[in-house]
Backbone bond lengths (Angstrom), bond angles and torsions (degrees), N, CA, C in turn:
res aa  C-N    CA-C-N  psi(-1)  N-CA   C-N-CA  omega(-1)  CA-C   N-CA-C  phi
1 M - - - 1.474 - - 1.529 108.19 -
2 T 1.316 114.42 130.99 1.465 118.88 -178.07 1.526 110.45 -79.14
3 L 1.361 114.01 176.09 1.474 119.89 -178.25 1.523 111.71 -68.66
4 N 1.328 117.75 -39.70 1.472 120.66 179.07 1.520 111.59 -66.46
5 E 1.334 116.85 -38.97 1.461 119.65 179.11 1.517 111.09 -65.20
6 R 1.351 116.99 -39.84 1.466 119.97 177.12 1.536 111.32 -61.68
7 R 1.344 116.88 -41.67 1.472 120.13 -179.03 1.525 110.66 -64.81
8 D 1.344 118.32 -42.48 1.464 121.13 179.37 1.523 110.90 -65.29
9 H 1.331 116.62 -39.39 1.455 120.07 178.70 1.523 111.45 -64.66
10 H 1.342 117.11 -38.32 1.468 121.68 179.31 1.535 110.95 -66.15
11 I 1.332 117.91 -41.98 1.465 121.67 179.18 1.519 110.62 -65.94
12 A 1.337 118.17 -41.38 1.462 121.59 179.53 1.518 110.89 -63.90
13 A 1.332 118.04 -37.18 1.465 121.09 178.59 1.516 110.81 -64.58
14 H 1.326 118.11 -39.42 1.478 121.34 178.32 1.516 111.08 -66.04
15 I 1.324 117.66 -39.14 1.465 120.71 179.37 1.520 110.53 -65.14
16 I 1.354 116.80 -41.10 1.470 120.55 -179.80 1.519 110.47 -65.25
17 M 1.350 117.85 -37.56 1.462 121.11 179.95 1.526 111.69 -71.13
18 A 1.343 118.81 -33.19 1.468 121.41 -177.76 1.506 112.75 -84.76
19 A 1.372 117.97 -13.28 1.462 120.20 -177.54 1.513 112.54 -62.54
20 P 1.361 121.11 -43.60 1.471 119.63 178.91 1.519 112.97 -61.54
21 L 1.347 117.97 -27.50 1.467 119.62 -179.94 1.515 111.72 -78.95
22 I 1.341 119.73 -34.00 1.456 122.85 -175.80 1.519 111.65 -78.18
23 R 1.354 118.28 -34.92 1.466 120.80 -174.98 1.528 113.05 -60.08
24 P 1.352 121.95 -43.92 1.480 119.44 178.79 1.517 113.44 -65.02
25 L 1.338 119.06 -26.89 1.465 121.63 -178.40 1.521 112.93 -84.94
26 R 1.316 117.79 -9.73 1.461 120.03 -174.91 1.530 112.54 -63.29
27 P 1.366 121.29 -44.94 1.484 119.48 178.18 1.531 113.02 -62.33
28 L 1.349 116.09 -37.91 1.463 119.26 -179.71 1.532 111.50 -65.32
29 L 1.311 116.91 -40.62 1.462 120.17 178.76 1.522 111.37 -66.86
30 Q 1.334 116.78 -37.05 1.460 119.46 179.03 1.529 111.41 -64.49
31 K 1.370 117.75 -40.36 1.465 120.60 177.95 1.528 111.45 -62.86
32 R 1.344 116.10 -40.87 1.466 118.95 -179.27 1.529 111.17 -66.44
33 L 1.319 116.57 -37.54 1.459 119.17 177.75 1.525 111.19 -65.31
34 Q 1.350 117.38 -39.04 1.460 120.00 178.37 1.525 111.54 -64.65
35 L 1.358 116.82 -40.99 1.465 119.58 178.13 1.522 111.65 -65.46
36 A 1.319 117.04 -40.12 1.471 120.30 -178.90 1.511 111.77 -65.19
37 T 1.339 117.07 -34.73 1.467 119.50 178.70 1.515 112.24 -79.59
38 A 1.336 118.31 -23.92 1.464 120.99 -177.66 1.521 112.26 -85.63
39 I 1.346 119.81 -27.64 1.471 122.18 -175.90 1.520 112.43 -63.58
40 P 1.351 121.36 -45.41 1.469 118.86 178.90 1.508 113.31 -61.49
41 A 1.335 118.06 -35.96 1.457 119.87 179.57 1.519 110.92 -66.10
42 V 1.346 117.00 -40.70 1.463 120.26 179.20 1.514 110.75 -69.29
43 A 1.349 116.20 -40.40 1.461 119.55 -179.44 1.511 111.32 -63.59
44 G 1.323 117.10 -32.59 1.453 119.27 178.73 1.510 112.70 -70.58
45 Q 1.375 117.64 -22.22 1.457 120.77 -178.73 1.521 113.00 -91.50
46 I 1.364 118.42 -9.84 1.467 121.04 -178.51 1.518 109.08 -73.89
47 R 1.321 118.04 127.30 1.462 123.39 -179.57 1.518 108.53 -135.88
48 T 1.290 115.98 131.02 1.459 120.79 179.02 1.520 109.67 -95.14
49 N 1.347 114.96 168.75 1.466 119.82 178.93 1.524 111.47 -65.84
50 A 1.348 115.67 -35.11 1.469 118.87 -178.95 1.521 110.98 -66.26
51 S 1.348 116.12 -39.99 1.461 118.24 -179.67 1.514 111.42 -68.66
52 V 1.347 116.71 -36.62 1.463 119.76 178.52 1.520 110.76 -67.38
53 A 1.356 117.01 -37.16 1.463 119.97 -179.55 1.520 111.85 -71.26
54 D 1.342 117.42 -28.97 1.463 120.51 -178.17 1.513 113.01 -82.24
55 E 1.327 117.92 -12.91 1.463 119.37 -176.62 1.526 112.90 -62.32
56 P 1.360 120.95 -44.03 1.480 118.64 178.01 1.517 112.56 -63.33
57 K 1.352 116.93 -37.67 1.462 119.34 179.56 1.519 110.73 -64.16
58 K 1.342 116.13 -43.48 1.459 118.86 179.04 1.514 110.88 -63.17
59 A 1.328 116.11 -38.97 1.465 118.99 178.97 1.522 110.81 -65.01
60 D 1.364 116.48 -40.37 1.467 119.43 178.50 1.521 110.89 -63.95
61 R 1.333 116.07 -41.13 1.461 118.88 179.72 1.517 111.21 -64.19
62 R 1.320 116.32 -41.50 1.459 119.07 178.92 1.521 110.88 -63.93
63 G 1.337 115.81 -39.82 1.459 118.47 178.60 1.515 112.02 -66.26
64 A 1.358 116.44 -40.32 1.465 119.22 178.82 1.514 111.16 -65.97
65 A 1.347 115.51 -37.73 1.468 118.00 178.54 1.514 111.05 -65.47
66 K 1.333 116.46 -35.88 1.456 118.75 178.60 1.526 111.25 -71.79
67 E 1.344 116.34 -36.40 1.459 118.81 -178.88 1.524 112.13 -72.61
68 Q 1.366 118.46 -38.02 1.460 122.40 -177.54 1.526 109.29 -118.68
69 P 1.286 118.65 82.02 1.473 120.05 178.94 1.523 110.73 -70.01
70 Q 1.328 116.70 143.19 1.455 121.97 178.62 1.524 109.99 -77.02
71 I 1.320 114.45 134.08 1.462 121.00 -177.55 1.523 108.33 -109.40
72 D 1.293 116.79 124.19 1.459 122.53 177.15 1.523 108.63 -91.21
73 P 1.349 118.59 117.90 1.473 119.08 -177.28 1.514 113.32 -66.18
74 L 1.351 117.15 -22.40 1.460 118.62 -179.48 1.522 112.10 -77.45
75 E 1.366 116.40 -26.30 1.458 119.42 -177.78 1.521 112.65 -91.02
76 T 1.329 117.58 -22.47 1.455 119.27 -179.81 1.518 109.89 -71.75
77 P 1.318 118.45 140.99 1.468 119.89 -176.13 1.519 113.46 -69.97
78 G 1.340 119.10 -27.78 1.456 120.24 -175.28 1.514 114.28 -83.87
79 A 1.351 119.30 -23.95 1.460 122.43 -175.77 1.523 110.09 -95.39
80 R 1.327 115.68 152.23 1.457 121.60 177.41 1.523 108.78 -152.14
81 M 1.320 116.22 163.81 1.458 121.39 177.69 1.525 109.64 -74.65
82 P 1.340 118.21 152.63 1.471 119.72 175.12 1.524 111.06 -60.67
83 R 1.313 115.46 150.02 1.465 119.59 -176.97 1.525 111.70 -63.58
84 A 1.335 116.50 -38.23 1.462 119.05 -179.87 1.523 111.43 -64.98
85 L 1.347 117.13 -31.50 1.461 120.58 179.63 1.522 111.68 -81.47
86 S 1.317 117.24 -41.17 1.465 119.65 179.64 1.524 111.90 -69.34
87 A 1.348 117.59 -24.69 1.469 119.98 179.54 1.520 112.09 -68.29
88 L 1.344 117.45 -21.93 1.463 119.80 179.55 1.519 111.99 -68.52
89 Y 1.334 117.33 -24.44 1.458 121.09 -179.41 1.526 112.14 -90.83
90 L 1.322 117.63 -0.56 1.459 121.98 -178.85 1.521 109.96 -113.92
91 K 1.313 116.04 171.71 1.456 120.61 177.21 1.528 110.11 -71.28
92 P 1.337 117.96 153.54 1.471 119.71 179.73 1.529 111.55 -61.92
93 L 1.319 115.73 139.66 1.456 121.00 176.68 1.528 109.67 -75.35
94 R 1.335 115.78 155.51 1.463 120.61 -176.40 1.521 109.86 -133.60
95 R 1.326 114.72 146.45 1.456 121.39 176.03 1.528 109.98 -85.30
96 E 1.327 115.22 150.15 1.460 119.87 177.96 1.526 109.79 -80.85
97 V 1.318 115.51 141.47 1.455 121.50 -178.85 1.526 109.38 -92.04
98 T 1.341 116.03 147.81 1.468 121.21 -178.48 1.525 111.56 -101.98
99 Y 1.329 116.73 -55.25 1.468 120.56 -176.44 1.530 112.68 -108.21
100 G 1.304 117.55 -27.28 1.459 120.56 179.67 1.513 114.21 81.54
101 V 1.339 117.78 25.32 1.466 121.30 179.61 1.527 108.34 -86.43
102 P 1.330 118.93 122.97 1.470 119.80 -178.45 1.520 111.91 -68.15
103 S 1.322 115.63 137.17 1.464 122.15 179.36 1.523 112.54 -113.74
104 C 1.334 116.93 -31.32 1.465 119.70 -177.46 1.525 109.08 -157.57
105 D 1.322 115.37 139.56 1.464 122.91 172.98 1.522 107.77 -116.79
106 L 1.319 115.79 112.20 1.463 121.36 -179.41 1.521 108.81 -104.53
107 Q 1.314 115.46 121.64 1.462 121.33 178.97 1.525 108.92 -108.86
108 L 1.321 115.76 125.13 1.462 122.69 -179.71 1.520 108.88 -108.90
109 R 1.324 115.64 135.70 1.462 121.30 -178.88 1.522 109.77 -129.45
110 S 1.318 114.94 144.03 1.459 119.96 178.29 1.519 108.91 -163.44
111 Y 1.332 114.85 160.77 1.460 120.97 175.27 1.522 111.88 -94.46
112 T 1.341 117.21 -9.45 1.462 122.52 -178.18 1.520 109.05 -119.10
113 L 1.312 116.98 127.99 1.462 121.04 -177.74 1.521 111.60 -68.49
114 R 1.325 117.60 -36.10 1.463 120.54 -177.00 1.527 111.18 -63.81
115 N 1.324 117.43 -47.23 1.468 120.37 179.44 1.523 111.11 -64.64
116 L 1.326 116.96 -37.50 1.458 120.62 -178.49 1.522 111.45 -66.28
117 E 1.330 117.82 -45.44 1.459 121.05 179.96 1.531 111.23 -65.94
118 F 1.319 116.45 -37.64 1.471 119.82 179.60 1.526 111.07 -64.08
119 F 1.329 117.36 -45.18 1.459 119.57 -177.41 1.528 111.26 -72.43
120 C 1.323 118.52 -30.19 1.468 120.63 174.24 1.529 110.35 -62.93
121 D 1.316 116.44 -43.04 1.466 120.15 177.29 1.527 110.62 -62.60
122 F 1.325 116.96 -41.11 1.465 121.02 178.97 1.530 111.17 -63.97
123 A 1.330 117.85 -41.05 1.464 121.68 -179.55 1.529 111.13 -66.39
124 L 1.328 117.57 -38.82 1.465 120.26 179.09 1.525 111.48 -67.11
125 R 1.321 117.33 -39.20 1.469 119.94 178.54 1.531 110.85 -67.61
126 A 1.332 117.17 -39.07 1.466 119.92 177.73 1.528 111.07 -64.98
127 A 1.332 117.30 -38.36 1.465 120.41 178.26 1.526 111.27 -65.44
128 Y 1.321 117.50 -36.83 1.469 119.90 179.45 1.524 111.10 -64.53
129 Y 1.330 117.36 -45.64 1.462 120.12 -177.21 1.527 112.21 -72.91
130 L 1.337 118.12 -16.91 1.464 121.03 173.64 1.522 112.29 -91.94
131 G 1.321 117.32 -0.64 1.458 120.97 177.94 1.515 114.20 79.20
132 L 1.330 118.01 27.25 1.464 121.80 -178.93 1.527 109.58 -105.46
133 P 1.332 118.23 126.07 1.472 120.08 174.55 1.530 110.28 -71.03
134 A 1.323 116.93 115.18 1.465 122.72 -176.83 1.520 109.57 -111.27
135 F 1.324 115.77 144.91 1.461 123.06 178.42 1.524 108.11 -128.65
136 G 1.316 115.26 137.24 1.457 119.85 179.94 1.520 110.28 126.03
137 P 1.314 116.56 -165.42 1.465 128.44 0.23 1.528 112.29 -77.63
138 V 1.323 115.41 136.39 1.460 122.11 -179.40 1.530 108.42 -98.19
139 P 1.332 119.11 122.07 1.475 119.84 178.58 1.528 110.93 -67.70
140 L 1.305 116.25 130.22 1.463 123.07 176.48 1.530 109.33 -103.49
141 P 1.328 117.36 160.68 1.474 119.35 179.55 1.527 112.26 -58.20
142 K 1.305 115.17 142.88 1.463 120.42 179.93 1.528 110.50 -74.46
143 L 1.317 114.71 147.87 1.462 121.55 175.43 1.527 108.15 -102.53
144 T 1.322 116.10 115.57 1.463 121.79 -177.91 1.521 109.21 -109.87
145 E 1.319 115.73 125.43 1.463 121.94 179.12 1.524 108.67 -124.30
146 R 1.324 115.66 137.26 1.468 121.17 -179.06 1.521 109.53 -131.71
147 W 1.332 114.48 142.73 1.454 121.51 177.34 1.521 109.11 -132.71
148 T 1.311 115.42 144.83 1.463 122.09 175.42 1.521 107.98 -118.63
149 V 1.315 116.05 119.49 1.462 122.08 -175.15 1.527 108.31 -119.15
150 P 1.330 118.72 127.27 1.475 119.63 176.81 1.523 110.99 -71.44
151 K 1.317 115.22 136.32 1.459 120.27 178.88 1.527 111.93 -76.10
152 S 1.315 116.04 -29.85 1.453 119.52 -177.81 1.527 108.86 -141.15
153 T 1.302 117.55 -178.65 1.462 122.78 -176.28 1.522 110.55 -121.51
154 F 1.326 113.91 177.06 1.456 122.76 174.99 1.529 110.51 61.22
155 I 1.306 118.37 -124.47 1.463 119.85 -174.02 1.528 112.45 -76.02
156 F 1.348 117.85 -10.00 1.465 121.47 179.82 1.530 111.66 -99.65
157 K 1.330 116.15 23.25 1.460 119.72 -177.01 1.530 112.33 -66.10
158 K 1.308 118.16 -23.59 1.461 120.40 -177.93 1.525 112.57 -68.56
159 S 1.312 117.77 -19.93 1.473 119.82 177.35 1.520 108.36 -82.09
160 Q 1.324 115.81 95.22 1.459 122.43 -176.95 1.522 110.56 -118.79
161 E 1.323 114.78 164.02 1.464 121.71 -178.67 1.520 109.05 -130.84
162 N 1.331 116.14 136.68 1.461 122.40 -177.72 1.529 110.15 -104.21
163 F 1.332 115.45 138.85 1.458 122.44 177.18 1.526 108.72 -125.00
164 E 1.322 115.16 144.62 1.463 121.30 -178.97 1.523 109.55 -135.63
165 R 1.330 115.76 138.55 1.465 121.55 177.32 1.525 108.67 -132.56
166 I 1.334 115.81 123.82 1.465 122.38 -178.54 1.526 108.23 -111.24
167 T 1.321 116.11 124.03 1.464 122.33 179.57 1.527 108.62 -104.43
168 L 1.329 116.25 120.98 1.463 122.52 178.13 1.521 109.30 -93.17
169 R 1.335 115.97 142.20 1.468 120.20 -175.96 1.528 110.62 -133.73
170 R 1.335 114.73 146.87 1.464 122.90 174.92 1.527 108.60 -136.90
171 L 1.329 115.90 148.12 1.463 121.99 -178.47 1.521 109.54 -120.98
172 I 1.336 116.06 128.75 1.465 123.42 175.10 1.526 107.46 -120.79
173 Q 1.322 116.22 126.14 1.470 121.29 -177.12 1.522 109.95 -113.76
174 I 1.332 115.10 133.71 1.464 122.79 176.06 1.523 107.97 -104.41
175 R 1.328 115.92 130.46 1.464 121.20 179.97 1.533 109.71 -122.36
176 D 1.331 114.19 147.79 1.474 121.73 178.05 1.526 111.28 55.73
177 G 1.315 116.83 39.01 1.458 120.59 179.99 1.518 111.51 -104.90
178 H 1.321 115.89 142.24 1.462 120.56 176.57 1.530 109.11 -71.94
179 P 1.346 118.14 142.00 1.478 119.19 -178.53 1.522 113.50 -57.60
180 D 1.332 117.50 -37.71 1.468 119.40 179.52 1.530 111.08 -67.18
181 T 1.328 116.57 -40.65 1.465 119.65 179.07 1.521 111.18 -67.04
182 V 1.325 116.40 -38.20 1.470 119.87 177.21 1.531 110.39 -64.64
183 A 1.332 116.91 -38.79 1.466 120.28 177.96 1.530 111.01 -64.38
184 V 1.336 116.36 -39.67 1.470 119.72 177.25 1.524 110.45 -64.67
185 W 1.331 116.82 -41.18 1.470 121.11 179.23 1.530 111.37 -62.18
186 L 1.328 117.08 -44.71 1.462 120.42 179.47 1.529 111.39 -66.83
187 A 1.338 116.51 -38.54 1.467 119.38 178.09 1.530 111.02 -65.71
188 F 1.327 116.77 -37.36 1.467 120.49 178.34 1.527 110.94 -65.52
189 L 1.333 116.86 -41.99 1.466 119.78 177.89 1.524 111.52 -66.96
190 Q 1.322 116.78 -36.57 1.460 119.58 178.73 1.528 111.24 -69.19
191 K 1.320 116.71 -34.71 1.461 120.04 179.19 1.519 111.39 -68.53
192 H 1.334 116.81 -41.23 1.466 121.96 -178.41 1.530 110.42 -105.39
193 A 1.312 116.88 41.54 1.468 120.82 -178.67 1.524 110.25 -65.22
194 Y 1.334 115.22 143.48 1.464 122.16 -179.72 1.524 108.85 -94.38
195 Y 1.324 115.72 145.34 1.463 119.30 -175.62 1.529 110.16 -67.76
196 G 1.324 115.04 141.70 1.457 120.72 178.32 1.510 114.75 81.13
197 V 1.335 118.78 9.21 1.466 122.27 -178.74 1.525 108.27 -125.00
198 G 1.336 116.42 124.04 1.454 122.08 176.63 1.517 111.28 -102.51
199 M 1.336 116.19 153.48 1.463 121.68 -176.78 1.526 110.27 -127.34
200 K 1.318 114.74 144.31 1.461 122.44 175.95 1.523 107.21 -143.72
201 A 1.341 117.06 119.72 1.464 121.75 -173.25 1.521 110.19 -119.09
202 N 1.328 115.40 136.48 1.465 123.55 171.65 1.528 107.44 -114.06
203 V 1.336 116.14 112.74 1.462 122.01 -175.70 1.526 108.62 -102.46
204 F 1.339 115.48 133.89 1.465 122.04 179.50 1.532 108.38 -111.31
205 E 1.345 115.60 126.60 1.460 121.47 177.81 1.524 108.66 -119.99
206 F 1.316 115.76 142.33 1.460 122.03 -177.66 1.527 108.77 -120.43
207 S 1.327 115.50 138.38 1.463 121.24 -179.18 1.526 108.85 -132.33
208 K 1.323 116.07 -174.61 1.461 121.13 -177.50 1.529 111.05 -75.62
209 L 1.341 115.46 174.82 1.457 119.97 -177.83 1.524 112.04 -71.09
210 D 1.322 117.88 -35.15 1.463 120.94 -179.73 1.528 110.36 -86.25
211 V 1.316 115.98 53.34 1.453 120.62 -178.60 1.523 111.12 -71.63
212 G 1.352 117.72 -25.07 1.467 120.11 179.45 1.517 112.03 -64.09
213 K 1.339 117.01 -41.99 1.460 120.19 178.80 1.531 111.08 -64.85
214 A 1.317 115.71 -39.45 1.464 118.83 179.11 1.526 110.92 -64.47
215 M 1.331 117.02 -37.50 1.465 119.81 178.57 1.522 111.38 -68.03
216 D 1.352 117.29 -37.33 1.469 119.96 177.61 1.524 111.26 -64.23
217 E 1.309 116.64 -41.13 1.465 119.62 178.09 1.529 111.17 -66.22
218 A 1.321 116.08 -36.55 1.463 118.92 178.29 1.524 111.13 -66.00
219 V 1.345 117.19 -35.39 1.469 120.25 178.30 1.521 110.88 -65.50
220 K 1.328 117.13 -39.57 1.467 120.11 178.08 1.529 111.19 -62.64
221 D 1.302 116.54 -42.06 1.465 119.53 178.76 1.525 111.11 -63.94
222 V 1.319 116.20 -39.60 1.469 119.42 179.55 1.522 110.75 -66.78
223 N 1.335 117.30 -39.94 1.466 120.10 179.47 1.524 111.66 -64.96
224 S 1.326 116.69 -38.47 1.465 119.13 178.71 1.521 111.96 -65.70
225 V 1.330 116.50 -32.21 1.471 119.89 179.66 1.523 110.98 -77.81
226 L 1.333 116.94 -40.91 1.459 120.80 -176.26 1.524 113.34 -88.57
227 G 1.345 117.92 -4.96 1.467 119.23 -178.27 1.515 112.66 -60.53
228 K 1.318 116.97 -42.69 1.460 120.37 -179.24 1.528 111.26 -67.07
229 K 1.305 116.86 -33.97 1.460 119.69 179.96 1.524 111.31 -71.79
230 W 1.338 116.59 -41.85 1.462 119.94 -179.11 1.533 111.85 -69.23
231 R 1.316 118.11 -23.90 1.464 121.46 -177.31 1.521 111.73 -64.63
232 H 1.311 117.04 -35.38 1.467 121.54 -177.79 1.525 112.07 -100.08
233 L 1.326 117.37 19.06 1.459 120.18 -179.57 1.533 109.92 -69.19
234 G 1.297 118.19 128.97 1.461 123.36 178.88 1.505 114.44 87.47
235 E 1.316 119.88 -8.53 1.459 122.06 178.83 1.525 109.92 -87.19
236 P 1.343 117.01 150.30 1.468 118.83 177.35 1.522 110.78 -68.44
237 A 1.284 114.85 158.94 1.465 119.92 -178.43 1.520 110.51 -65.55
238 R 1.305 116.75 132.67 1.457 122.74 -179.90 1.523 109.69 -116.44
239 P 1.312 116.10 154.54 1.468 117.86 177.26 1.516 110.65 -70.36
240 E 1.280 115.84 151.93 1.452 120.77 179.69 1.526 109.87 -70.79
241 T 1.342 116.11 135.93 1.477 122.05 -177.70 1.520 110.02 -120.44
242 D 1.297 116.04 44.27 1.459 118.82 -177.39 1.525 111.45 -81.39
243 T 1.294 116.91 -41.66 1.462 120.17 -174.93 1.525 110.13 -126.83
244 V 1.321 115.06 160.59 1.468 120.97 -179.99 1.519 110.88 -68.98
245 E 1.330 116.99 -32.52 1.456 119.74 -178.64 1.523 111.53 -64.17
246 K 1.314 117.06 -40.24 1.457 119.82 179.96 1.529 111.38 -68.74
247 I 1.340 116.45 -35.52 1.465 119.06 177.97 1.526 110.29 -66.14
248 Q 1.336 116.01 -42.47 1.460 119.78 179.61 1.525 110.92 -63.97
249 E 1.318 116.67 -39.60 1.465 120.11 178.55 1.518 111.11 -64.84
250 F 1.319 116.66 -38.11 1.461 120.44 178.94 1.536 111.06 -66.56
251 L 1.343 116.76 -40.69 1.466 119.74 179.28 1.523 111.65 -66.50
252 D 1.308 116.66 -38.35 1.463 119.49 177.84 1.523 111.31 -61.93
253 K 1.313 116.20 -40.46 1.464 119.55 178.14 1.522 110.93 -64.89
254 E 1.344 116.50 -38.91 1.457 119.65 179.74 1.533 110.92 -66.51
255 R 1.334 117.41 -40.03 1.465 120.51 179.22 1.520 111.18 -63.76
256 V 1.317 115.97 -42.38 1.464 119.18 178.76 1.517 110.40 -63.73
257 R 1.330 116.40 -40.24 1.460 119.61 -179.29 1.529 111.42 -65.75
258 V 1.360 117.04 -40.03 1.472 120.53 -179.59 1.521 110.88 -70.88
259 S 1.334 116.97 -38.45 1.467 120.12 -178.80 1.519 111.75 -65.80
260 H 1.301 117.60 -31.66 1.466 121.33 178.78 1.518 111.67 -86.13
261 G 1.326 117.45 -2.77 1.457 120.35 177.24 1.504 114.26 74.24
262 R 1.298 116.82 29.97 1.462 119.89 179.68 1.520 110.72 -86.67
């Protein structure tokens, strides 16, 4: 007998031995299969009063949804978001520069990067709407400060604590800007300043070549205005002697004061 014949004979012997055990279980397995196939059909036919009552409402809702389809303004080809709203999701717009002459250097400082970046974006948008060509923000080197403070004194001096403060900086430069417009821009930023952000501005103004003569004339105007003020410097306050009525009122007060012995 070959090896394959032995294997087939061994398998047939196992089947013959297991047949008496499987035959009694066959009716029980058939009943379970019938129940398993019948339960889904019955479950699909079970309907409660609540489900029957909700069927007209669901049908009405489906009909209303079909009659009034929802329209998404972003997907329709004819509708779009307002320009002022869509600009918030884009980078700030910038004006083109003509000569490239610097007018103002604005330095922003903060300890928080989020506040600093937000206010830089706000400053660039304000410069665009005022017609100022803005450049930046340019990251500047960080300022790192450290302190060592002893927690205790005397023999416990070795227990110390270290503190660190990092200052973040950004630079925004305005070019070819009129001094009045730059002043309005700085005043607007100062009015709507963001918390935790400091500002430092260097403004550049340009004048004619004969600036010395203009300064001399300005000094004369200032002296003419302040001459009257400097004349009475160091003197005690005197009553105003502009009109006769005020002088008469002052004399009446003095007479009353003298008559009462004050």
